[in-house]
Every structure is written in C-alpha cells, then in structure tokens.
C-alpha positions as CSV (number, residue, x, y, z in Angstrom):
1,X,-61.7,3.2,-9.8
2,X,-64.3,5.7,-8.5
3,X,-67.5,5.9,-10.4
4,X,-67.6,8.8,-12.8
5,X,-70.5,11.2,-12.5
6,X,-72.3,13.9,-14.4
7,X,-70.2,15.7,-17.1
8,X,-67.1,13.6,-16.4
9,X,-69.1,10.4,-17.1
10,X,-70.5,11.9,-20.3
11,X,-67.2,13.2,-21.6
12,X,-64.9,10.2,-20.6
13,X,-67.1,7.1,-20.6
14,X,-69.6,8.1,-23.3
15,X,-66.9,10.0,-25.3
16,X,-69.0,13.2,-25.3
17,X,-71.7,11.5,-27.4
18,X,-74.0,13.9,-29.3
19,X,-75.7,11.4,-31.6
20,X,-77.8,8.9,-29.7
21,X,-80.0,6.0,-30.8
22,X,-83.1,5.6,-28.6
23,X,-84.1,2.5,-26.6
24,X,-86.9,0.9,-28.8
25,X,-88.7,-2.3,-27.9
26,X,-87.9,-5.0,-30.4
27,X,-86.2,-2.4,-32.6
28,X,-82.8,-1.4,-31.1
29,X,-81.4,-4.9,-31.1
30,X,-77.6,-5.6,-31.6
31,X,-77.7,-5.7,-35.5
32,X,-79.5,-2.4,-35.7
33,X,-77.2,-0.8,-33.2
34,X,-74.2,-1.8,-35.1
35,X,-75.7,-0.5,-38.4
36,X,-76.5,2.8,-36.7
37,X,-73.0,3.1,-35.3
38,X,-71.5,2.6,-38.8
39,X,-73.5,5.6,-39.9
40,X,-72.8,8.2,-37.3
41,X,-74.4,7.1,-34.0
42,X,-72.1,7.6,-31.0
43,X,-74.1,6.0,-28.3
44,X,-76.9,3.4,-28.3
45,X,-79.4,2.1,-25.8
46,X,-80.7,-1.5,-25.6
47,X,-84.4,-2.1,-26.0
48,X,-86.4,-1.6,-22.8
49,X,-86.0,-4.7,-20.6
50,X,-88.5,-5.7,-17.9
51,X,-86.6,-5.7,-14.6
52,X,-88.7,-8.3,-12.8
53,X,-88.4,-10.8,-15.7
54,X,-84.7,-10.1,-16.0
55,X,-84.2,-11.0,-12.4
56,X,-86.2,-14.3,-12.4
57,X,-85.5,-15.7,-15.9
58,X,-81.9,-16.6,-16.9
59,X,-83.0,-17.3,-20.5
60,X,-84.4,-13.7,-20.8
61,X,-81.1,-12.4,-19.5
62,X,-79.2,-14.5,-22.0
63,X,-81.3,-13.7,-25.1
64,X,-81.8,-10.0,-24.4
65,X,-78.4,-9.0,-23.1
66,X,-75.7,-11.5,-22.4
67,X,-75.7,-12.9,-26.0
68,X,-76.9,-9.6,-27.5
69,X,-73.8,-7.5,-27.1
70,X,-70.3,-7.5,-28.6
71,X,-67.1,-5.4,-28.1
72,X,-67.9,-3.1,-31.0
73,X,-71.2,-2.2,-29.3
74,X,-69.9,0.4,-26.9
75,X,-70.6,2.8,-25.3
76,X,-73.9,1.1,-24.4
77,X,-76.7,2.0,-21.9
78,X,-79.1,-0.8,-20.7
79,X,-82.6,0.4,-20.0
80,X,-85.0,-1.2,-17.6
81,X,-88.7,-0.5,-16.7
82,X,-89.4,-1.1,-13.0
83,X,-91.6,0.1,-10.1
84,X,-89.8,-1.5,-7.2
85,X,-86.4,-0.2,-5.9
86,X,-85.1,-3.6,-4.9
87,X,-86.1,-5.4,-8.1
88,X,-84.6,-2.5,-10.2
89,X,-81.3,-2.7,-8.4
90,X,-81.2,-6.5,-8.6
91,X,-81.7,-6.4,-12.3
92,X,-79.1,-3.6,-12.7
93,X,-76.5,-5.5,-10.7
94,X,-77.0,-8.5,-13.1
95,X,-76.5,-6.2,-16.1
96,X,-73.9,-3.6,-15.0
97,X,-70.9,-5.7,-16.2
98,X,-72.2,-5.6,-19.8
99,X,-72.8,-1.9,-20.2
100,X,-71.6,1.6,-19.3
101,X,-74.7,2.8,-17.4
102,X,-78.2,1.7,-16.4
103,X,-81.2,3.8,-17.5
104,X,-84.6,3.9,-15.8
105,X,-87.5,4.1,-18.2
106,X,-89.8,6.9,-17.1
107,X,-91.1,7.8,-20.6
108,X,-93.1,4.8,-22.0
109,X,-96.7,6.1,-22.5
110,X,-98.3,2.9,-23.8
111,X,-101.2,1.1,-22.3
112,X,-99.0,-1.9,-21.3
113,X,-97.0,0.6,-19.1
114,X,-100.2,1.9,-17.5
115,X,-101.3,-1.7,-16.7
116,X,-97.9,-2.6,-15.3
117,X,-97.5,0.8,-13.5
118,X,-94.1,1.7,-15.0
119,X,-92.7,4.2,-17.6
120,X,-94.4,7.6,-17.8
121,X,-97.1,6.4,-15.4
122,X,-94.7,6.7,-12.5
123,X,-94.1,10.4,-13.0
124,X,-96.5,11.4,-10.3
125,X,-94.9,9.1,-7.7
126,X,-91.9,11.2,-6.8
127,X,-91.2,9.4,-3.5
128,X,-90.9,6.0,-5.2
129,X,-88.7,7.4,-8.0
130,X,-86.4,9.1,-5.4
131,X,-86.0,5.8,-3.6
132,X,-85.3,3.8,-6.9
133,X,-82.7,6.2,-8.2
134,X,-81.0,6.7,-4.9
135,X,-80.7,3.0,-4.2
136,X,-79.3,2.4,-7.7
137,X,-76.9,5.3,-7.3
138,X,-75.6,3.8,-4.0
139,X,-75.4,0.1,-5.0
140,X,-74.2,0.1,-8.7
141,X,-70.7,0.4,-10.0
142,X,-72.0,2.2,-13.1
143,X,-74.0,5.5,-13.2
144,X,-77.8,5.5,-13.2
145,X,-79.6,7.7,-15.8
146,X,-83.2,8.4,-16.5
147,X,-85.4,9.0,-19.6
148,X,-88.5,11.1,-18.9
149,X,-91.5,12.8,-20.5
150,X,-92.5,16.3,-19.7
151,X,-95.5,17.6,-17.7
152,X,-97.7,20.2,-19.5
153,X,-96.3,22.8,-17.0
154,X,-92.6,23.8,-17.6
155,X,-92.0,24.6,-13.9
156,X,-93.3,21.2,-12.8
157,X,-91.1,19.5,-15.4
158,X,-88.1,21.4,-14.0
159,X,-88.8,20.4,-10.5
160,X,-89.2,16.8,-11.6
161,X,-85.8,16.9,-13.3
162,X,-84.2,18.5,-10.3
163,X,-85.6,15.8,-8.0
164,X,-84.1,13.0,-10.1
165,X,-80.8,14.8,-10.2
166,X,-80.8,15.2,-6.4
167,X,-81.6,11.5,-6.0
168,X,-78.5,10.5,-8.0
169,X,-79.3,10.6,-11.7
170,X,-76.1,11.3,-13.7
171,X,-77.7,12.0,-17.1
172,X,-81.2,12.9,-18.1
173,X,-82.9,12.3,-21.5
174,X,-86.0,14.6,-21.9
175,X,-88.6,13.6,-24.4
176,X,-90.5,16.9,-25.0
177,X,-93.9,15.3,-25.1
178,X,-96.4,14.5,-22.3
179,X,-97.5,11.0,-21.7
180,X,-100.8,11.8,-23.5
181,X,-99.0,12.8,-26.7
182,X,-98.7,9.5,-28.5
183,X,-99.9,7.9,-31.8
184,X,-102.3,10.2,-33.7
185,X,-102.0,12.8,-30.9
186,X,-98.2,12.8,-30.8
187,X,-97.9,16.4,-32.2
188,X,-94.8,18.4,-31.9
189,X,-92.3,18.0,-29.0
190,X,-91.7,21.0,-26.9
191,X,-88.1,22.1,-27.0
192,X,-88.9,24.9,-24.6
193,X,-89.4,22.3,-21.8
194,X,-86.1,20.7,-22.7
195,X,-84.3,24.0,-22.7
196,X,-85.7,24.9,-19.3
197,X,-84.6,21.5,-17.9
198,X,-81.1,22.0,-19.3
199,X,-80.8,25.4,-17.7
200,X,-82.0,24.1,-14.3
201,X,-79.8,21.0,-13.8
202,X,-76.1,20.5,-13.5
203,X,-75.9,17.1,-15.3
204,X,-75.8,16.4,-19.0
205,X,-79.1,16.4,-20.9
206,X,-80.1,14.7,-24.1
207,X,-83.1,15.9,-26.1
208,X,-85.6,13.6,-27.7
209,X,-88.4,14.7,-30.2
210,X,-88.8,16.3,-33.6
211,X,-85.5,14.8,-35.0
212,X,-85.8,13.8,-38.6
213,X,-82.5,15.0,-40.1
214,X,-79.0,16.1,-39.2
215,X,-80.2,19.7,-39.5
216,X,-82.7,19.0,-36.8
217,X,-80.0,17.6,-34.6
218,X,-77.8,20.7,-35.0
219,X,-80.7,23.1,-34.5
220,X,-81.9,21.3,-31.4
221,X,-78.4,21.5,-29.8
222,X,-78.2,25.2,-30.7
223,X,-81.7,26.1,-29.5
224,X,-81.8,24.1,-26.2
225,X,-78.1,23.9,-25.2
226,X,-78.3,20.1,-24.6
227,X,-75.2,17.8,-24.8
228,X,-76.7,15.3,-27.2
229,X,-79.8,14.4,-29.3
230,X,-81.6,11.1,-29.3
231,X,-83.6,9.8,-32.3
232,X,-86.1,7.0,-32.5
233,X,-88.5,7.3,-35.5
234,X,-86.0,9.3,-37.6
235,X,-83.4,6.6,-37.1
236,X,-85.7,3.8,-38.0
237,X,-86.6,5.4,-41.4
238,X,-83.0,6.5,-42.1
239,X,-80.2,4.9,-40.0
240,X,-77.7,7.3,-41.8
241,X,-79.5,10.3,-40.3
242,X,-76.5,11.2,-38.1
243,X,-74.3,11.2,-41.2
244,X,-76.5,13.7,-42.9
245,X,-77.1,11.3,-45.8
246,X,-80.2,10.0,-47.4
247,X,-79.0,6.8,-49.3
248,X,-81.0,4.4,-51.4
249,X,-83.1,2.2,-49.1
250,X,-81.7,-1.0,-50.5
251,X,-78.1,0.0,-49.5
252,X,-79.0,0.1,-45.8
253,X,-81.3,-2.9,-46.1
254,X,-78.6,-5.2,-47.6
255,X,-76.1,-4.0,-45.0
256,X,-78.6,-4.6,-42.1
257,X,-79.5,-8.1,-43.4
258,X,-75.8,-9.0,-43.5
259,X,-75.4,-7.9,-39.9
260,X,-78.5,-10.0,-38.9
261,X,-76.8,-13.1,-40.4
262,X,-73.8,-12.4,-38.1
263,X,-75.9,-11.5,-35.1
264,X,-79.3,-13.3,-35.4
265,X,-82.4,-11.9,-33.9
266,X,-86.2,-12.8,-34.2
267,X,-87.5,-12.5,-37.7
268,X,-90.3,-10.2,-36.4
269,X,-87.6,-7.6,-35.6
270,X,-86.2,-7.8,-39.1
271,X,-89.6,-7.6,-40.8
272,X,-90.5,-4.5,-38.7
273,X,-87.3,-2.8,-39.7
274,X,-87.9,-3.4,-43.4
275,X,-91.4,-2.1,-43.2
276,X,-90.0,1.1,-41.8
277,X,-87.2,1.4,-44.3
278,X,-89.3,0.5,-47.3
279,X,-92.3,2.4,-46.0
280,X,-92.6,4.9,-48.9
281,X,-91.9,2.3,-51.6
282,X,-94.6,0.0,-50.2
283,X,-97.1,2.8,-50.7
284,X,-96.3,2.6,-54.4
285,X,-95.8,-1.2,-54.8
286,X,-98.5,-2.3,-52.4
287,X,-98.7,-5.9,-53.7
288,X,-95.3,-6.6,-52.2
289,X,-96.5,-5.4,-48.8
290,X,-98.4,-8.6,-48.2
291,X,-95.5,-10.8,-49.4
292,X,-93.1,-9.1,-47.0
293,X,-95.6,-9.7,-44.1
294,X,-96.0,-13.4,-45.1
295,X,-92.2,-14.1,-45.4
296,X,-91.3,-16.8,-42.9
297,X,-87.5,-16.9,-43.2
298,X,-84.7,-14.4,-43.4
299,X,-84.1,-15.6,-47.0
300,X,-87.7,-15.0,-47.8
301,X,-87.6,-11.4,-46.4
302,X,-84.4,-10.8,-48.4
303,X,-86.0,-12.1,-51.6
304,X,-88.9,-9.6,-51.2
305,X,-86.4,-6.8,-50.5
306,X,-84.5,-7.7,-53.6
307,X,-87.8,-7.5,-55.7
308,X,-88.5,-4.1,-54.2
309,X,-85.0,-3.0,-55.2
310,X,-85.6,-4.1,-58.8
311,X,-88.9,-2.3,-58.9
312,X,-87.2,0.9,-57.6
313,X,-84.5,0.7,-60.2
314,X,-87.1,0.4,-62.9
315,X,-88.9,3.4,-61.5
316,X,-85.5,5.3,-61.5
317,X,-85.0,4.5,-65.2
318,X,-88.4,5.8,-66.0
319,X,-88.0,9.1,-64.1
320,X,-86.6,11.7,-66.3
321,X,-83.5,13.7,-65.3
322,X,-84.5,16.6,-63.1
323,X,-88.1,15.4,-62.7
324,X,-89.6,16.0,-59.3
325,X,-90.8,13.0,-57.3
326,X,-94.5,12.2,-57.6
327,X,-96.8,12.7,-54.6
328,X,-96.0,14.7,-51.5
329,X,-92.5,13.3,-50.8
330,X,-89.5,15.6,-50.9
331,X,-87.4,12.8,-52.3
332,X,-88.1,9.8,-54.5
333,X,-89.7,6.9,-52.7
334,X,-86.6,4.7,-52.9
335,X,-84.5,7.2,-50.9
336,X,-84.4,7.0,-47.1
337,X,-86.4,9.9,-45.7
338,X,-88.6,10.8,-42.8
339,X,-92.2,9.7,-42.3
340,X,-94.4,12.4,-40.9
341,X,-97.5,11.2,-39.0
342,X,-100.8,12.7,-40.3
343,X,-101.7,15.6,-38.1
344,X,-105.0,15.3,-36.2
345,X,-107.7,17.8,-36.8
346,X,-107.8,21.2,-35.0
347,X,-108.9,20.7,-31.4
348,X,-107.1,17.4,-31.0
349,X,-103.5,18.8,-31.1
350,X,-103.5,19.8,-27.4
351,X,-101.3,17.6,-25.2
352,X,-103.9,15.4,-23.7
353,X,-107.1,16.5,-22.0
354,X,-110.8,15.8,-22.6
355,X,-111.0,17.8,-25.8
356,X,-108.2,15.9,-27.5
357,X,-109.7,12.6,-26.4
358,X,-113.1,13.5,-27.9
359,X,-111.4,14.6,-31.1
360,X,-109.6,11.3,-31.3
361,X,-112.8,9.4,-30.7
362,X,-114.5,11.4,-33.5
363,X,-111.6,10.7,-35.9
364,X,-110.9,7.1,-35.1
365,X,-113.0,5.8,-37.9
366,X,-110.9,7.6,-40.6
367,X,-108.2,5.7,-42.3
368,X,-105.4,8.2,-41.6
369,X,-105.6,7.8,-37.8
370,X,-106.4,4.1,-37.5
371,X,-104.2,2.2,-35.2
372,X,-101.8,-0.4,-36.7
373,X,-104.0,-3.3,-35.6
374,X,-107.1,-1.7,-37.2
375,X,-105.2,-1.0,-40.4
376,X,-104.3,-4.7,-40.6
377,X,-107.9,-5.7,-40.0
378,X,-109.0,-3.3,-42.7
379,X,-106.5,-4.8,-45.1
380,X,-107.9,-8.3,-44.4
381,X,-111.5,-7.0,-44.6
382,X,-111.5,-4.0,-47.0
383,X,-115.3,-3.9,-47.2
384,X,-115.8,-3.7,-43.5
385,X,-116.0,-0.4,-41.7
386,X,-114.2,-0.2,-38.4
387,X,-116.3,2.4,-36.8
388,X,-116.0,2.6,-33.0
389,X,-119.4,4.4,-32.8
390,X,-121.0,1.1,-34.0
391,X,-119.6,-0.8,-31.0
392,X,-122.1,-1.7,-28.3
393,X,-121.9,0.5,-25.2
394,X,-121.4,-1.1,-21.9
395,X,-122.3,0.2,-18.4
396,X,-119.1,0.5,-16.3
397,X,-118.2,-1.1,-13.1
398,X,-118.5,1.3,-10.2
399,X,-115.1,0.5,-8.8
400,X,-112.7,-0.1,-11.7
401,X,-114.4,1.2,-14.8
402,X,-114.4,-2.1,-16.7
403,X,-117.7,-3.3,-18.2
404,X,-120.0,-4.5,-15.4
405,X,-122.0,-7.7,-15.5
406,X,-125.4,-7.3,-16.9
407,X,-127.0,-9.4,-14.2
408,X,-124.6,-8.6,-11.4
409,X,-126.5,-7.9,-8.1
410,X,-123.8,-5.4,-7.1
411,X,-123.4,-3.6,-10.5
412,X,-119.8,-4.6,-10.7
413,X,-117.5,-6.5,-13.1
414,X,-116.7,-10.1,-12.3
415,X,-113.4,-9.4,-10.6
416,X,-114.8,-6.7,-8.3
417,X,-117.9,-8.7,-7.7
418,X,-115.9,-11.7,-6.6
419,X,-114.0,-9.6,-4.0
420,X,-117.3,-8.1,-2.8
421,X,-119.2,-11.4,-2.5
422,X,-116.3,-13.1,-0.7
423,X,-115.9,-10.2,1.7
424,X,-119.7,-10.0,2.5
425,X,-120.3,-13.8,2.2
426,X,-123.0,-13.1,-0.4
427,X,-124.3,-14.7,-3.6
428,X,-124.3,-13.2,-7.1
429,X,-126.1,-15.6,-9.5
430,X,-125.3,-13.4,-12.4
431,X,-121.6,-14.2,-12.1
432,X,-122.2,-17.7,-10.7
433,X,-120.7,-16.8,-7.3
434,X,-122.4,-18.7,-4.4
435,X,-120.3,-17.9,-1.3
436,X,-123.4,-17.6,1.0
437,X,-125.1,-20.8,-0.4
438,X,-121.9,-22.9,-0.1
439,X,-121.3,-21.7,3.5
440,X,-124.9,-22.6,4.5
441,X,-124.5,-26.0,3.0
442,X,-121.2,-26.5,4.7
443,X,-122.6,-25.5,8.1
444,X,-125.7,-27.8,7.6
445,X,-123.5,-30.8,6.8
446,X,-121.2,-30.2,9.8
447,X,-124.3,-29.9,12.0
448,X,-125.6,-33.2,10.8
449,X,-122.3,-34.9,11.5
450,X,-122.2,-33.5,15.1
451,X,-125.9,-34.3,15.9
452,X,-126.2,-37.2,18.5
453,X,-127.7,-40.5,17.2
454,X,-131.4,-41.0,18.3
455,X,-131.9,-44.3,20.4
456,X,-133.8,-47.0,18.6
457,X,-137.1,-48.3,19.9
458,X,-136.9,-51.5,21.8
459,X,-137.6,-54.6,19.7
460,X,-137.0,-52.8,16.4
461,X,-133.9,-53.9,14.6
462,X,-132.7,-52.2,11.4
463,X,-132.7,-54.8,8.7
464,X,-129.4,-55.7,7.2
465,X,-128.6,-56.1,3.5
466,X,-128.6,-59.9,4.1
467,X,-132.1,-59.9,5.6
468,X,-133.5,-57.7,2.7
469,X,-131.8,-60.0,0.2
470,X,-133.4,-63.1,1.8
471,X,-136.8,-61.6,1.8
472,X,-136.6,-60.8,-1.9
473,X,-135.7,-64.4,-2.6
C-alpha cells in the first residue's frame, strides 16, 4: 500500500488523535502508555531513543522497543534523537515495523542534548535537518514526523516549520517554548507561535505546552486550530487528564503497579512515576518520601504507596464535609491535580537571554528554584548551604570555555593543551605533556645507534667479564 501522508495519515492511521501522551525519557514506557490509553489518551510516543545506540546495540533495541510494545499499544510513534542522516534512517528502518511513524526529536533542551548535538540544539542547522527528514521520507515505509521548539521570533518559527514540511515531515508537534525556557525558567508556552505555524503549514499540527487539564486541551484546540494536544507534565501528575477526571491518587497508582507486574520495567521508572503521582501528599507526609526513595523492590514501593493511601484516608476522615483543602492546592492533596512550577522573579521570565541567566544565577541559592540534584543534596545535608556564589571561580580556557590549567603554559584546559602541544611539538609541564622532550630523546637515541664505531687503539683489548672475574680472584 502507498504510504499515507499529512491529514490522511493523521485521520486514518492515527484515528484523528486529539489527546496525545508526549515522549518522555524513562517515563513514557509501555506500562504508563497503557495506563494513559485506558484514561483517554488516543496516541502515545515512546521515550526518546538514541539512534546511534539503537543501530549498534541489539540489547538496546530489544529492551527499549522490541520487547516494550504490545498489540494494545497502538497507534504508536517511535521517537529518535540523531544528528546524522544515515544513522537516523538506519535506526528508523530497524524500528518501522513496530510503530506507525518515526519522530525526529528537535525539542530536547537539556545539557546532554547540547553535548551530543541533537534535539533543540540542531534547530539552527537547517541544511542538516532537511537532509535527515528528506532521506527518512524517501527510505521509510512509515511517515516521518518532527517535534520542535520555537524561536523567539514568530516569523522564523514559521519558516522553520515550512522548511521541515517541504523536506517531507508529515506531522509537526510544536512545543511553544524556546530551548532556553526550561527548569525554573520554563515560564508560559506561547500559543501564538503554535497558531502561526498551524496557519502556515498544510500538515497536521499538535500543540505542546500549558496543558494541565481537559479544559486546557479544549481551549488550546479552539485558540490555535491544531489537530491535537500533547501533554507531558500534566499527564505525569494525572494520567486521567484526558478523561477530565481527578481521581484519588491511589486508584491510578494501584492500576499502574498492576500493569508494571504484567509489563516489567526498571524500578527507577516506577519510583519516578510514584513521586509525581504522590507529589502533593509527600509534601504533607514527608517522612514517607525517604522510604519511597529507598525502596529496592516493586513490593517495597507498593508497600510505601499503601501506607500513603492509609494516611490519606485518615486525613479524609478528619476533614469536615465542605471544608476547603489546607494550603494553596485547589483540591485535597490525595487527589490527582497539576503541579505548577514556582515562577522565577521578575526579570528572569524572558525566554532566554543574558538577563534571564543573571536572574537565575542570583536565585539559584533559594530552595524554590534549586535543581533536583541540589534538592537531594540539601535533604542529605540540611545544615549545608548550596550557594553557587561560594564556589571557587576558575579562569576559562581560551578555546572551549572549560576551566584552564592553573600552570598551563598556553592558558588552556588539558584537552586543548594536548592538541596544541602535539601540533606544535611543545612541552607543557603544568599538564605533564612532554612532546618536545620525548622527541629530542628519541632523536638522540637514534643518532647514537647510527653513529659509526670508533676504532680501538692497537694493543688495547677490552677486558671480558672472564678476565675481570679472574683479576678479582
């Protein structure tokens, strides 16, 4: 059969999906996808897979796709990160029989994506992206789709989307944030950018960003004209979001744990899901937070969850009829509901730029914007202040920006110094690099080997070991 494209692909293969679960690393595994489908999700993505690893490692393919799908898990789109057209297509060819489309991740804003040169850090390399999408469109038996972030400028975002459509992209997901909008600086996603893209392209568009309830889904579709809405954080805190329900947390936790027993996954995935689902309750019953973190088995995690359920039921019995929840939550803490990130101070809400970075640096010592790793360190050491201003300042390497060696003769970091010293055949005692010295020693040794033997004077004979031994006796 010919490959379906554009709106025909969306309506026939994807069933006109409007409620979409986002690709989430270590979080949109099979058990979670099945749970989401039971509660209103019409299309799911796999977690982002690394194309190069997928091509070279059969165990990676087996664990992350071949044994991680089932007939009930359709329609399904497999997402890859990649920066090489041939590698991307090789990975997609190995995956295409297990899904309905292949998605290219152009939206990941994390530092690991910057180091690996993929995700949102490819959005300026339009020539490479054209070649990747075009080759996939020509070679694959399933459509190729893309998930992108926006540029600050709406017109550039529109041209970006049109370039991908022209290259062969059959469906576009637009996350209405720039690559600088992440963590404490996430802020509000721009639906104006999404609306402009939708009006400028002739392929289906999914919107991503600001989705915390079914009302948000319906409002986003109405305001932007998109074909569907994708949810990540909202889905993690309430998998019944697309049903328009906010059930008791333990109902969905117990259902999820049962699915995990049928479709096993790493315990770290399960624990991360329970931390999201029980997030508000763990702010009340903090002593169980550490127990959940320390649980080493699925039964151990389930036992902590059961204890949280009992605590919540006790809290329910104490709450008088009609009494409003304590704190700032719209619903009682045992009800699935959104989690809103604390807003950064004024001046740091801009999408990127030097001012937002300075604001983040000023705020980084405060508890409300600490990274997850720093929050964990603070839990382990509650009396220690994690203040970045107290960190020692290092001079930067002239070439790469990493800290330079304090005794480097070239004022570079070790990696750059090694390249420079090798190229110039020079020494850097500060980094222990002795290319010049080793070369001189090597040349001196070779010269000694090639030097002709001097003739011995007549009548003089070099004493042998036997002669020396006899004389000593």
